[in-house]
Every structure is written in C-alpha cells, then in structure tokens.
N, C-alpha and C positions, 0 to 999 in steps of 0.2 A: 383242427377245430378245438377250441377251448372247452373243456368239460364244464357243464353247469355245476355250480356249487349246490350242495344239498343243505337245506336248513331243516333241522329237526325240532318240531314242536312236541314237547313231552308233557303229558298231563297226569296229575293225580286225578282220581275220579270223584270220590265222595267229597262234597263240599266245594269242588272245583268246577266240574261240569254239571253236577247234580246237587240240589239243595239239601239232600239228606244222605244217609248211609243206604247203600243199595239193598240191604236186607229189609229196609223199612217200607219197600214198595211191593208188598205182596207176601213175602216169606213170613215175616213176623205175624202178620194178620192170619196167615194160613195155619200157624201153629197155636193160635188163640192167645197171643200175648200182645201187650202194648209195647211200643218201642222202649218206653221207660223201664218196663218189667224185664224185657229181654236184655238190655244193656246192663241193668243192675245185676242180673243173674250172671252175665258174662264177666263183669268186673269182680263179682264175688268169687268166681272160679279162679281168676287170675291172682287176686290178692290172697285167697285162702290157700292156694297151692304154690304161691310164688312162681306163677307160670307166665308164659307169653300171652299178652292180650289177644294176639291174632289166633294162636292155637286154642285159646279159651273160647273165643266166639265160634270157631270152626267145630269144636266139640259140642258146644251148646246147640248149634244148628243141627248137627247129626242126632243128638239125643232128643231134641224136641220134635224133629221131623218123624223119628221112629215112634215116639209116643202118640203123635197125631195120625200115624198110619200113612205118612206121605213118603213115597219112594224117592230118594234123592238121586235122580238120574240127570245126565246132562240136559236132556230135553226139558225136564222140570225146572232146572235152574234157568234155562233160556226163557221159559214162560214167565218166570218172575222178572227177568230182565226186560221184557217187553213193557212192563208197568212202570219202569223207572221214569221219574220226572227229570226234566233238564232245565237249566237256566235259559233265560231268553236269548234267542239267536243261535243256540248251540247247533241245531240241526242244519242251519244254513252256513254256519261258520267255516266249515272245511272247504266247501266250494269257493267261498269268498276269498279265503287266504290262498288256496291253490291257484286261483285265477290271478291274484295279485302277484304271487311269486312268478308265475309264467310270464306275465307282462314285464317283469323286471329281469328275466333271464335266470331265475333261481328255481330249483326244484324243491318243493315243500313236502315233507313227510311228517305224519302224525303218529305218536306213540302213546300208549297208556302205561303208567308206572304206578300200580295201586296195591294197597294192602287188602283190598277187597277180593272178590272171587272172579277169576277169568270166565268161568262158565256163565255167571250172571251177566257180565259185561258183554259177552258174545251174543246174548239175546236182546241187548238194547238196540234201539233204532239207529244208532250211529256206529255200530260195531264194524261195519265194512269200511269205515273211513280210515282205520288205523293200519299202518304198516305192520305193527306187531303189538300184542297186548301182553305186558309183563304183569302178572298178578298171581294171587294164590290159587291153588287147585286142589282137588281131591284125587285120591287113587280109587279106581273103580274095580269091582269084582267081575267075574265072568258073566254075571247077570246084568251088568251095566249099572250097578248101584254103588254109590259112594260108600267106602268102608274105612277110609283112613286119610288124614291130610297128606297130600303129595308135596305141595310147596306152601310154606307159610312166609309171607312177606311182611317183615316189620320195617321200622323206619331206617335201620342201618342196612338191611338186606336190599332195600330199594336202590341204594347207591351202586351196587354191582351192575344194575341194568343200564346205568348211564355209560359205563365202560363197554358194555355189550353193544349198545346203540352206536357208540363211537367206532367200534371195530367191525360192525356189521354182523354180529352174532345173534341169531334168532332162536337159540335154544336156551330154555330156562335152567336146565340142569347142568349145562357146560361149566366146568371150572378150570379147564386146561387152556383153551384158547383165550379166555378173558384175562387170564393171568400171564399169558405169554408176552414177551417184549415185542413191541411194534413201533417202528419209527413214526413220528407224527405225520409225515407226509404220505404214509401208507394207510392211515386211518380213514375210514369211509366218511365219517362226519367228525370234524374237530369240535372240541367243546365250545370254541368261539362261535360256532354255528348252531348252538343249542339255545332254545327258549324253553324254560321250565316253568310250568304253572302249578302252584300248590296253594293250599289254604290254611295249613295248620302245622302243629309241632312235628308230625310224622314226616313232613316234607323238608324240615330244616336241614338235615344232613345233605340231601340232594341239592337244595338251594345253595348251600355253602360251597359244595364241590363245583357246581356249575359256575358260580360267580368267581371262585378262586382261579379257575382255569380260563377266565375271560368270556364266559357265556352270560346269559341273560335270565336270571331268576325273577319271576313275577309272583307276587302274592295277590290272589283274588279273594274277594269276600262277598258274602250274600248282602246285596244292597239293603235288604230289609232288616239286617241285624247290626245295630250299633256295636255290639260286643265283637262280632267278626271284623268289623271295620277297625276297631281299636286294636285287635290282635294283629291285623295286617300292618297297621301303622307302626306298631311296636317292632315288627320284624324289619321294617325299613329303617327305623331309628337305630336298631342294633346292627345294621349293615348286612343283614342276611339276604336281602333282596334289593334289586335296583329300582323296581317299580311296584306300585300297588294300584289295583283297579277293581271296580265293581265287577262281579261275575255276570257281565252282560256282553254278549258276543255278536251283536248286530253290526251292520256296516258303518253306522254312525257312532259307534261306541268308543270310549277311551281305550278299551282293550284292543280294538282293531287298529287304532292310530298308533299305539305302542308297537304292535307287531309289524305293521307296515313300515314304520321308521327303522326298526331293527333290521328288517329285510333289506331296506335301502342301504343301511350302513354296511351290512355284510357284503352286498354286491359291490359297493364302492371300494371297500377294503380289498376285495378279490381283484378288482381292476387295477388298483394301485400296486398290489403285489406283482401282478403280471408286468406292469410297466417298469417296475424296479428291476425286473430280471432281464431287461433288454440288454443285448450285448452288441 
C-alpha cells in the first residue's frame, strides 16, 4: 500500500492568521498601555541597546507585567490567548483543508512558525489544530512564573523550524538532529510538500528557503489595508513568493483555491513519480 504524502501548511501567526500582534489582545491593555506606547517602548529598548527586537519585547512584557502586579504564568498567557482575534474563516479553515486533503488521498498537517509567544498561541481557539507550535517561550521558576526568555525566535531563527518540520523533529531546543545529514527520501516532509503562509519581512527568509527548494510560499495580507496589499505585491514582484492572497480563509476564498490547487499538484506529482518507478 502506497503511503499517503504529507502536506505541511506552515503559518506565521501575527498578521497572517490574526489581524494584529498577539500581545495586543489583552496583555497590553492589562498593563495599562496602548499598542502604540508598548511597541514604541519595545523599539526604544532594541535601538537603545542595539538588541534583538524579540528579546526586547519579551523583556518589556516581563517588566510591565511586574509593575502592574500581573503574575506571568502559563495559565495567564493562555487567558490572553483566548482573546486573540482571527481573520475571517480561520476557525473553520483547518477542517476545510483537512477534508479536502483526505478526499485527494493526502494527509494535511498544520504548523505555527512564529516570533510571538507559544504560551499565548496555546490559549487561542485554534491551538489544537496544529501538529506543533514553534514560537518563543519563557523559562519558569519553581513557582511557575516566567523569569527569563527561554527561546527567542527572530526572522532567521524561524528558518531552522522548516528543517525540523521536514525531518519530523518536534523539539525546539534540538540542534543535533536538525543538522545531521539525512537523505531526501528519508525526510518526513520534503520542501516540495510545504505551503508557507506569511505576511511580512520576518517571513522573507522562510519564504525564500521554501521557494528555493520547490515549495509554495504565499504572502497573505489584511484585505482592509492597502499598505499590506502593496507589501505582499512587492514580495511577489521580487520573487519571494509564488502567490498573494487576502487573509480570508473561507471555502469560497482565493486562499482556499490556491491551497486546493497545490494539494492537487502535489498528489499528481506523487502519482507520476510512482508511475515512473515501474519496472
């Protein structure tokens, strides 16, 4: 019996599945800041200290939560995650695509590859849809409170997770297996079977790698933002992505038509490969 090909749909989170940054749906309000104030302060740390933007926002979250008397526990992050807004159709999207893949004889898996926080995403209403969530995390003390960044995921760090997905590695801290040599036919998911969704500059390295190895990078954009549309169009003009689409995930959307066509293509290529191996 021929093994079903696996198709990996890999998503950035902020601006891709949600119209804002995840910190903007509860956390920033809880510490008494506007989103403009919070991100201005975060950028100030990064520029002033010549530091990572990701580590800067994580430090600011820690500092502001302590000032406001908010204990940063996993459970508290998950509470904030419940408040995240999602683009149209996102909640139904996963069942829609899974069913389509099943009808075509393809197994579909969904992954998050985000510079945001895993703990917040785990509280979102769609957390259970993902095979694995690759994102930033905190280290917690014996009382269960965050005390230090555990993993900070910037735009280049995100690329390592593509190789982990390909090899079937679900540990964020692993550096040995991901760098070990592996024959292409032994990889769990080849890059040609990847569909990568992103919306901005932090996704460009991943888009470039997925496209370079024959996969399918897609730039999504908030349909209410001409600026986001222009940024997506620019990425296509520069050859960084194969497709652009509004961040609408309903069954009648352009997004679904693109993904369905890619699944059909992957299935057809797998069948042709099998036919070519006939002796």
